[in-house]
PASEBA-1860 file (N, C-alpha, C; in nm, 3 decimals):
! residues 245
1> MRLALYVF> 5.464/19.132/7.643/5.348/19.199/7.582/5.218/19.158/7.652 ~ 5.206/19.029/7.686/5.086/18.983/7.753/5.073/19.045/7.893 ~ 5.188/19.057/7.962/5.186/19.118/8.095/5.141/19.264/8.087 ~ 5.189/19.336/7.986/5.148/19.476/7.968/4.997/19.486/7.941 ~ 4.945/19.391/7.862/4.801/19.391/7.835/4.722/19.365/7.962 ~ 4.772/19.275/8.046/4.705/19.248/8.174/4.703/19.373/8.263 ~ 4.813/19.449/8.260/4.820/19.571/8.342/4.714/19.671/8.297 ~ 4.707/19.694/8.166/4.607/19.788/8.115/4.465/19.732/8.129
9> WLLPVPVL> 4.453/19.600/8.131/4.324/19.536/8.149/4.266/19.566/8.287 ~ 4.350/19.554/8.390/4.305/19.572/8.528/4.321/19.715/8.579 ~ 4.386/19.800/8.501/4.410/19.938/8.545/4.282/20.014/8.580 ~ 4.172/19.996/8.505/4.052/20.074/8.539/3.979/20.028/8.665 ~ 4.012/19.910/8.719/3.936/19.856/8.833/3.937/19.950/8.953 ~ 4.055/19.996/9.001/4.050/20.090/9.115/3.981/20.222/9.081 ~ 3.993/20.265/8.956/3.924/20.389/8.915/3.773/20.370/8.919 ~ 3.725/20.255/8.869/3.582/20.227/8.872/3.530/20.217/9.015
17> IGIATVMY> 3.608/20.152/9.101/3.568/20.144/9.242/3.561/20.283/9.304 ~ 3.660/20.367/9.269/3.660/20.504/9.320/3.540/20.583/9.272 ~ 3.507/20.571/9.142/3.391/20.644/9.088/3.262/20.598/9.156 ~ 3.244/20.465/9.170/3.123/20.413/9.233/3.112/20.457/9.378 ~ 3.225/20.457/9.449/3.224/20.497/9.590/3.194/20.645/9.606 ~ 3.259/20.728/9.525/3.237/20.873/9.533/3.093/20.908/9.497 ~ 3.040/20.846/9.393/2.902/20.873/9.354/2.805/20.830/9.464 ~ 2.834/20.718/9.529/2.746/20.671/9.636/2.749/20.767/9.755
25> RRKQHFSY> 2.867/20.814/9.791/2.879/20.905/9.905/2.814/21.040/9.877 ~ 2.815/21.082/9.751/2.751/21.209/9.714/2.603/21.193/9.679 ~ 2.552/21.071/9.692/2.412/21.040/9.658/2.385/21.057/9.509 ~ 2.490/21.050/9.428/2.469/21.064/9.284/2.414/20.937/9.221 ~ 2.414/20.827/9.295/2.355/20.706/9.240/2.204/20.719/9.228 ~ 2.146/20.820/9.297/2.005/20.850/9.277/1.983/20.936/9.153 ~ 2.078/21.024/9.124/2.067/21.110/9.005/2.102/21.034/8.877 ~ 2.198/20.942/8.886/2.242/20.864/8.769/2.236/20.715/8.803
33> PIFWSYIC> 2.117/20.659/8.825/2.109/20.519/8.869/2.161/20.419/8.766 ~ 2.130/20.443/8.638/2.174/20.349/8.535/2.324/20.358/8.516 ~ 2.378/20.479/8.518/2.522/20.495/8.502/2.597/20.433/8.621 ~ 2.545/20.449/8.741/2.609/20.389/8.858/2.607/20.236/8.847 ~ 2.495/20.181/8.801/2.488/20.036/8.778/2.586/19.993/8.670 ~ 2.600/20.075/8.568/2.694/20.048/8.458/2.837/20.044/8.511 ~ 2.874/20.139/8.597/3.009/20.143/8.654/3.035/20.018/8.739 ~ 2.939/19.981/8.822/2.954/19.861/8.906/2.967/19.736/8.819
41> FQCFRLVT> 2.887/19.730/8.713/2.894/19.614/8.625/3.028/19.604/8.555 ~ 3.083/19.716/8.510/3.212/19.715/8.441/3.323/19.666/8.534 ~ 3.316/19.706/8.660/3.415/19.658/8.756/3.403/19.506/8.774 ~ 3.280/19.458/8.790/3.256/19.313/8.802/3.300/19.241/8.676 ~ 3.273/19.300/8.560/3.307/19.235/8.433/3.457/19.219/8.417 ~ 3.533/19.323/8.447/3.678/19.317/8.430/3.739/19.207/8.517 ~ 3.699/19.203/8.643/3.755/19.103/8.734/3.713/18.963/8.693 ~ 3.586/18.946/8.655/3.536/18.814/8.617/3.605/18.761/8.492
49> EFICNLIS> 3.616/18.846/8.390/3.680/18.804/8.266/3.828/18.773/8.288 ~ 3.894/18.849/8.373/4.036/18.824/8.399/4.056/18.689/8.468 ~ 3.971/18.660/8.566/3.981/18.531/8.635/3.949/18.415/8.540 ~ 3.844/18.431/8.460/3.808/18.326/8.364/3.917/18.305/8.261 ~ 3.986/18.411/8.222/4.096/18.399/8.126/4.211/18.315/8.183 ~ 4.231/18.325/8.314/4.336/18.246/8.379/4.296/18.100/8.394 ~ 4.165/18.074/8.398/4.119/17.936/8.415/4.133/17.857/8.285 ~ 4.065/17.902/8.181/4.072/17.836/8.050/4.010/17.925/7.945
57> YKVYFYAF> 4.043/17.900/7.820/3.988/17.981/7.711/3.838/17.958/7.697 ~ 3.792/17.834/7.718/3.650/17.804/7.703/3.567/17.882/7.805 ~ 3.613/17.883/7.930/3.542/17.957/8.034/3.543/18.106/8.001 ~ 3.659/18.156/7.955/3.669/18.297/7.919/3.578/18.331/7.802 ~ 3.565/18.240/7.706/3.481/18.264/7.589/3.337/18.289/7.630 ~ 3.283/18.200/7.714/3.143/18.216/7.756/3.126/18.338/7.846 ~ 3.223/18.365/7.932/3.213/18.481/8.019/3.218/18.611/7.938 ~ 3.308/18.615/7.839/3.324/18.736/7.759/3.198/18.770/7.682
65> WSCSLANF> 3.141/18.672/7.613/3.026/18.703/7.529/2.900/18.723/7.611 ~ 2.890/18.657/7.727/2.777/18.684/7.816/2.783/18.827/7.870 ~ 2.903/18.869/7.911/2.920/19.007/7.959/2.902/19.107/7.847 ~ 2.943/19.071/7.725/2.925/19.162/7.612/2.777/19.187/7.585 ~ 2.696/19.082/7.595/2.552/19.098/7.576/2.493/19.188/7.684 ~ 2.531/19.163/7.809/2.481/19.248/7.918/2.530/19.391/7.903 ~ 2.653/19.408/7.857/2.708/19.543/7.835/2.632/19.616/7.726 ~ 2.596/19.545/7.620/2.520/19.606/7.511/2.385/19.657/7.560
73> VLTLLLLR> 2.316/19.575/7.640/2.186/19.614/7.693/2.200/19.736/7.786 ~ 2.300/19.732/7.874/2.321/19.844/7.965/2.357/19.973/7.891 ~ 2.436/19.960/7.785/2.473/20.078/7.707/2.352/20.141/7.642 ~ 2.264/20.059/7.584/2.142/20.112/7.523/2.052/20.177/7.628 ~ 2.042/20.117/7.745/1.962/20.177/7.853/2.022/20.310/7.899 ~ 2.155/20.314/7.904/2.223/20.436/7.947/2.203/20.548/7.845 ~ 2.215/20.516/7.718/2.190/20.616/7.613/2.044/20.660/7.614 ~ 1.955/20.566/7.643/1.812/20.601/7.650/1.786/20.698/7.765
81> SIFRSVLE> 1.853/20.676/7.878/1.834/20.768/7.991/1.887/20.908/7.958 ~ 1.999/20.916/7.882/2.050/21.046/7.840/1.952/21.113/7.745 ~ 1.900/21.035/7.651/1.804/21.089/7.553/1.681/21.145/7.623 ~ 1.628/21.073/7.720/1.510/21.118/7.792/1.542/21.238/7.881 ~ 1.663/21.242/7.935/1.701/21.353/8.024/1.712/21.485/7.949 ~ 1.770/21.479/7.828/1.789/21.604/7.755/1.659/21.658/7.699 ~ 1.553/21.574/7.694/1.425/21.618/7.639/1.317/21.636/7.746 ~ 1.349/21.610/7.873/1.245/21.608/7.975/1.185/21.746/8.001
89> EYSSLDTM> 1.257/21.853/7.970/1.205/21.987/7.995/1.123/22.042/7.879 ~ 1.106/21.961/7.774/1.034/22.007/7.655/0.905/21.924/7.643 ~ 0.795/21.979/7.691/0.668/21.906/7.691/0.618/21.879/7.550 ~ 0.650/21.968/7.456/0.604/21.948/7.318/0.672/21.830/7.251 ~ 0.783/21.782/7.308/0.854/21.668/7.252/0.834/21.542/7.336 ~ 0.723/21.539/7.411/0.700/21.426/7.502/0.685/21.295/7.427 ~ 0.615/21.297/7.313/0.597/21.175/7.235/0.729/21.124/7.181 ~ 0.811/21.214/7.132/0.943/21.175/7.083/1.029/21.121/7.196
97> RRIGYEIT> 1.017/21.180/7.315/1.095/21.134/7.428/1.055/20.994/7.471 ~ 0.926/20.961/7.457/0.877/20.832/7.504/0.902/20.719/7.406 ~ 0.887/20.743/7.275/0.896/20.633/7.179/1.000/20.655/7.070 ~ 1.055/20.777/7.058/1.149/20.804/6.950/1.275/20.721/6.959 ~ 1.325/20.702/7.081/1.448/20.625/7.099/1.428/20.479/7.059 ~ 1.318/20.419/7.102/1.293/20.278/7.071/1.276/20.254/6.921 ~ 1.204/20.346/6.855/1.184/20.331/6.710/1.316/20.340/6.635 ~ 1.400/20.438/6.675/1.529/20.453/6.609/1.620/20.334/6.635
105> AATLWFTA> 1.619/20.282/6.758/1.702/20.166/6.792/1.661/20.044/6.709 ~ 1.530/20.021/6.696/1.482/19.908/6.616/1.520/19.925/6.469 ~ 1.509/20.048/6.418/1.545/20.074/6.278/1.693/20.048/6.253 ~ 1.779/20.096/6.344/1.923/20.074/6.329/1.958/19.926/6.339 ~ 1.892/19.855/6.429/1.921/19.713/6.445/1.887/19.635/6.319 ~ 1.769/19.659/6.262/1.731/19.588/6.141/1.817/19.631/6.022 ~ 1.860/19.755/6.020/1.952/19.799/5.915/2.085/19.726/5.924 ~ 2.140/19.718/6.044/2.266/19.646/6.063/2.249/19.498/6.031
113> FALTIGLM> 2.136/19.442/6.070/2.109/19.300/6.042/2.103/19.276/5.891 ~ 2.035/19.365/5.819/2.023/19.349/5.674/2.158/19.364/5.604 ~ 2.246/19.448/5.658/2.375/19.470/5.595/2.471/19.353/5.617 ~ 2.451/19.276/5.721/2.548/19.171/5.754/2.495/19.030/5.739 ~ 2.365/19.008/5.738/2.311/18.872/5.738/2.349/18.795/5.612 ~ 2.355/18.864/5.499/2.390/18.795/5.376/2.534/18.749/5.369 ~ 2.619/18.799/5.457/2.760/18.765/5.455/2.800/18.668/5.565 ~ 2.702/18.623/5.648/2.736/18.542/5.764/2.730/18.393/5.738
121> HSHGWPRR> 2.658/18.350/5.635/2.636/18.208/5.617/2.759/18.135/5.564 ~ 2.851/18.207/5.500/2.964/18.141/5.435/3.090/18.140/5.520 ~ 3.081/18.177/5.647/3.197/18.183/5.732/3.173/18.102/5.858 ~ 3.279/18.073/5.931/3.269/17.998/6.054/3.212/18.081/6.167 ~ 3.198/18.016/6.281/3.137/18.082/6.396/3.215/18.202/6.447 ~ 3.348/18.203/6.446/3.418/18.323/6.494/3.379/18.450/6.419 ~ 3.370/18.439/6.284/3.330/18.558/6.207/3.182/18.589/6.225 ~ 3.100/18.486/6.245/2.959/18.513/6.271/2.942/18.589/6.402
129> IARAELMA> 3.018/18.550/6.503/3.011/18.620/6.631/3.063/18.763/6.615 ~ 3.173/18.779/6.540/3.228/18.913/6.518/3.127/19.002/6.448 ~ 3.053/18.946/6.353/2.954/19.027/6.281/2.830/19.052/6.366 ~ 2.798/18.961/6.455/2.691/18.990/6.550/2.730/19.105/6.641 ~ 2.855/19.105/6.686/2.904/19.215/6.768/2.911/19.343/6.686 ~ 2.939/19.331/6.557/2.940/19.448/6.469/2.801/19.510/6.461 ~ 2.697/19.427/6.453/2.561/19.480/6.452/2.530/19.554/6.582 ~ 2.576/19.496/6.694/2.551/19.559/6.824/2.624/19.693/6.834
137> SFTGLGMF> 2.751/19.696/6.791/2.827/19.821/6.799/2.774/19.926/6.704 ~ 2.727/19.883/6.587/2.666/19.975/6.491/2.541/20.039/6.552 ~ 2.459/19.957/6.616/2.337/20.008/6.680/2.372/20.102/6.794 ~ 2.467/20.062/6.877/2.505/20.145/6.991/2.561/20.279/6.950 ~ 2.651/20.279/6.851/2.708/20.405/6.804/2.603/20.491/6.735 ~ 2.513/20.426/6.662/2.405/20.501/6.597/2.316/20.570/6.698 ~ 2.286/20.502/6.808/2.203/20.564/6.912/2.277/20.677/6.981 ~ 2.409/20.661/6.998/2.488/20.770/7.054/2.481/20.894/6.965
145> LLVVATSR> 2.496/20.874/6.834/2.489/20.986/6.741/2.349/21.049/6.740 ~ 2.245/20.966/6.759/2.110/21.020/6.767/2.096/21.114/6.887 ~ 2.148/21.072/7.002/2.139/21.155/7.122/2.213/21.287/7.102 ~ 2.334/21.279/7.043/2.413/21.400/7.021/2.344/21.492/6.920 ~ 2.297/21.435/6.808/2.235/21.515/6.704/2.107/21.582/6.754 ~ 2.027/21.507/6.832/1.902/21.564/6.884/1.929/21.683/6.973 ~ 2.025/21.670/7.062/2.055/21.780/7.153/2.113/21.900/7.079 ~ 2.197/21.874/6.977/2.256/21.985/6.902/2.152/22.058/6.818
153> ILGIKWRS> 2.064/21.982/6.752/1.962/22.045/6.667/1.867/22.130/6.750 ~ 1.830/22.080/6.868/1.737/22.151/6.953/1.804/22.259/7.037 ~ 1.937/22.264/7.030/2.010/22.364/7.107/2.007/22.339/7.256 ~ 2.005/22.212/7.295/1.997/22.176/7.437/2.138/22.169/7.494 ~ 2.159/22.238/7.604/2.288/22.234/7.671/2.288/22.121/7.773 ~ 2.385/22.034/7.762/2.393/21.920/7.853/2.453/21.960/7.986 ~ 2.410/21.892/8.092/2.479/21.903/8.218/2.612/21.830/8.209 ~ 2.707/21.868/8.292/2.843/21.814/8.280/2.846/21.663/8.294
161> GLCGIAAG> 2.762/21.607/8.383/2.761/21.463/8.400/2.721/21.390/8.274 ~ 2.617/21.439/8.207/2.572/21.376/8.083/2.677/21.388/7.974 ~ 2.749/21.500/7.970/2.857/21.516/7.871/2.965/21.410/7.892 ~ 3.003/21.388/8.017/3.107/21.290/8.045/3.064/21.149/8.009 ~ 2.940/21.114/8.043/2.890/20.980/8.011/2.885/20.959/7.860 ~ 2.829/21.057/7.788/2.817/21.044/7.643/2.953/21.038/7.575 ~ 3.049/21.118/7.623/3.182/21.117/7.562/3.250/20.982/7.581 ~ 3.240/20.926/7.701/3.300/20.795/7.725/3.237/20.686/7.640
169> LGVMGTAD> 3.104/20.687/7.631/3.036/20.588/7.547/3.071/20.606/7.400 ~ 3.089/20.730/7.358/3.127/20.755/7.219/3.263/20.698/7.185 ~ 3.359/20.711/7.277/3.493/20.655/7.255/3.485/20.503/7.243 ~ 3.413/20.439/7.334/3.404/20.293/7.328/3.326/20.245/7.206 ~ 3.219/20.317/7.171/3.141/20.277/7.055/3.220/20.288/6.925 ~ 3.299/20.393/6.911/3.381/20.410/6.791/3.485/20.299/6.781 ~ 3.549/20.267/6.893/3.649/20.160/6.893/3.585/20.026/6.860 ~ 3.468/19.998/6.917/3.400/19.871/6.889/3.367/19.858/6.741
177> LFVYTAMS> 3.313/19.964/6.683/3.275/19.959/6.542/3.398/19.935/6.454 ~ 3.508/20.003/6.484/3.631/19.985/6.406/3.685/19.844/6.420 ~ 3.689/19.794/6.543/3.748/19.662/6.570/3.667/19.551/6.504 ~ 3.536/19.552/6.524/3.457/19.441/6.473/3.432/19.450/6.323 ~ 3.442/19.569/6.267/3.439/19.579/6.121/3.564/19.514/6.062 ~ 3.680/19.542/6.121/3.805/19.483/6.073/3.806/19.333/6.093 ~ 3.761/19.286/6.209/3.764/19.142/6.238/3.666/19.063/6.153 ~ 3.553/19.124/6.119/3.454/19.051/6.039/3.500/19.027/5.896
185> WARHLSRP> 3.600/19.108/5.850/3.650/19.090/5.714/3.790/19.030/5.710 ~ 3.851/19.005/5.825/3.986/18.950/5.827/3.984/18.801/5.788 ~ 4.084/18.760/5.713/4.092/18.620/5.672/4.147/18.531/5.783 ~ 4.242/18.581/5.856/4.299/18.508/5.969/4.280/18.593/6.094 ~ 4.220/18.533/6.198/4.179/18.610/6.313/4.284/18.618/6.424 ~ 4.392/18.542/6.414/4.487/18.539/6.526/4.555/18.675/6.546 ~ 4.617/18.729/6.440/4.683/18.858/6.454/4.584/18.973/6.472 ~ 4.476/18.981/6.392/4.379/19.088/6.417/4.319/19.083/6.557
193> AAIASWVE> 4.302/18.963/6.613/4.246/18.952/6.748/4.340/19.013/6.851 ~ 4.471/18.994/6.833/4.567/19.053/6.927/4.566/19.205/6.919 ~ 4.560/19.258/6.796/4.553/19.403/6.780/4.421/19.457/6.835 ~ 4.313/19.383/6.809/4.182/19.425/6.858/4.179/19.430/7.011 ~ 4.247/19.337/7.076/4.250/19.337/7.222/4.313/19.465/7.276 ~ 4.421/19.508/7.211/4.488/19.631/7.253/4.400/19.754/7.226 ~ 4.338/19.758/7.109/4.253/19.873/7.075/4.136/19.883/7.171 ~ 4.071/19.769/7.197/3.957/19.768/7.288/3.998/19.807/7.430
201> TLAFDAAI> 4.112/19.754/7.474/4.158/19.782/7.610/4.192/19.929/7.628 ~ 4.266/19.986/7.533/4.306/20.126/7.544/4.185/20.219/7.532 ~ 4.091/20.185/7.443/3.970/20.268/7.430/3.887/20.263/7.557 ~ 3.879/20.145/7.617/3.805/20.133/7.743/3.871/20.213/7.853 ~ 4.004/20.205/7.862/4.077/20.284/7.962/4.056/20.433/7.941 ~ 4.056/20.476/7.814/4.033/20.618/7.786/3.893/20.661/7.827 ~ 3.794/20.575/7.803/3.656/20.608/7.841/3.641/20.618/7.993 ~ 3.704/20.525/8.065/3.696/20.529/8.211/3.767/20.654/8.263
209> SIFAVYFL> 3.875/20.695/8.196/3.943/20.819/8.236/3.851/20.939/8.220 ~ 3.772/20.940/8.112/3.677/21.049/8.091/3.572/21.049/8.201 ~ 3.520/20.931/8.236/3.424/20.922/8.347/3.484/20.976/8.476 ~ 3.611/20.941/8.500/3.677/20.985/8.623/3.693/21.136/8.627 ~ 3.727/21.196/8.514/3.745/21.341/8.508/3.615/21.414/8.543 ~ 3.501/21.358/8.501/3.374/21.424/8.524/3.312/21.394/8.660 ~ 3.343/21.277/8.720/3.271/21.237/8.840/3.356/21.229/8.966 ~ 3.488/21.221/8.954/3.569/21.213/9.075/3.592/21.349/9.142
217> PAPFESQT> 3.621/21.456/9.068/3.639/21.586/9.135/3.511/21.632/9.205 ~ 3.529/21.721/9.301/3.414/21.775/9.373/3.325/21.853/9.276 ~ 3.195/21.836/9.284/3.105/21.909/9.194/3.114/22.058/9.218 ~ 3.099/22.133/9.110/3.105/22.279/9.119/2.982/22.330/9.192 ~ 3.006/22.412/9.292/2.896/22.471/9.367/2.886/22.619/9.332 ~ 2.769/22.655/9.287/2.749/22.796/9.251/2.756/22.883/9.376 ~ 2.823/22.995/9.364/2.838/23.083/9.477/2.709/23.161/9.502 ~ 2.669/23.167/9.629/2.550/23.243/9.664/2.584/23.390/9.667
225> PGELRPDL> 2.499/23.474/9.618/2.530/23.617/9.615/2.544/23.672/9.756 ~ 2.642/23.759/9.775/2.663/23.818/9.906/2.563/23.930/9.932 ~ 2.571/23.987/10.050/2.479/24.093/10.086/2.512/24.222/10.009 ~ 2.407/24.296/9.977/2.426/24.422/9.905/2.487/24.527/9.998 ~ 2.566/24.613/9.939/2.620/24.725/10.016/2.506/24.817/10.060 ~ 2.519/24.883/10.175/2.410/24.970/10.224/2.371/25.079/10.125 ~ 2.469/25.138/10.056/2.434/25.245/9.962/2.354/25.192/9.843 ~ 2.388/25.069/9.797/2.312/25.009/9.687/2.171/24.973/9.733
233> LAWAESMR> 2.159/24.926/9.858/2.027/24.891/9.911/1.940/25.016/9.921 ~ 1.999/25.128/9.969/1.923/25.253/9.978/1.881/25.301/9.840 ~ 1.969/25.286/9.741/1.934/25.327/9.605/1.819/25.244/9.550 ~ 1.821/25.113/9.578/1.714/25.025/9.531/1.581/25.064/9.594 ~ 1.584/25.099/9.725/1.460/25.138/9.793/1.405/25.269/9.736 ~ 1.496/25.363/9.705/1.450/25.489/9.648/1.390/25.471/9.510 ~ 1.450/25.381/9.431/1.396/25.353/9.297/1.260/25.286/9.307 ~ 1.243/25.197/9.405/1.114/25.133/9.422/1.007/25.234/9.457
241> GAIRR> 1.042/25.332/9.546/0.945/25.438/9.580/0.912/25.525/9.462 ~ 1.012/25.556/9.377/0.987/25.640/9.260/0.895/25.570/9.161 ~ 0.909/25.439/9.148/0.825/25.363/9.054/0.681/25.358/9.103 ~ 0.663/25.345/9.236/0.529/25.340/9.291/0.455/25.472/9.270 ~ 0.527/25.586/9.276/0.463/25.714/9.252/0.419/25.728/9.106
END
């Protein structure tokens, strides 16, 4: 069972390398700089955590939670870039685009903090950490829903790249919220932790698969219109002359 978990753990590494390489060759790291940084970080994170896990649990513990904090920050920045991108063509919503995301993120964070702080003092550090991660996942998923709701209410059509990024983040955010909600209320963490590892690993693999589907294939190129037939061109010229008269 542990060997199978290791396989699924490292399975996304070549896919992440492929996505980062393809995006770099297509110059998409200029169009999606935060997402490209996110992909590179996830590749680094997987390899680092795997090596630390082989060294000792203590080393893995510090590596995991340090990477989790960096991942949380990167996720919020990535969602913020999506939020700003979908509103950039609407000048009347410029104020909302500049400060709406930050205000909502702060509101969700304090809401999550208020919901969990009263339950953290009576438990050990493992559950306190799990509930801190629960606050982070609650905030991240809430911001994802804000981005989706804003675009749907305003009738904004997303570009395919943004759809893929948002879908992958949504899968991971839902899994995180489910896992850390269960772990924060579990009485014994050994068995729930093993199940949580599988849920998190499979959800992460699914999200990376979504990223690959959207970014690995060649981008769709719109076909340029061909030349008009001579008879249609003559008809257009005659109509133009008739309108001028």
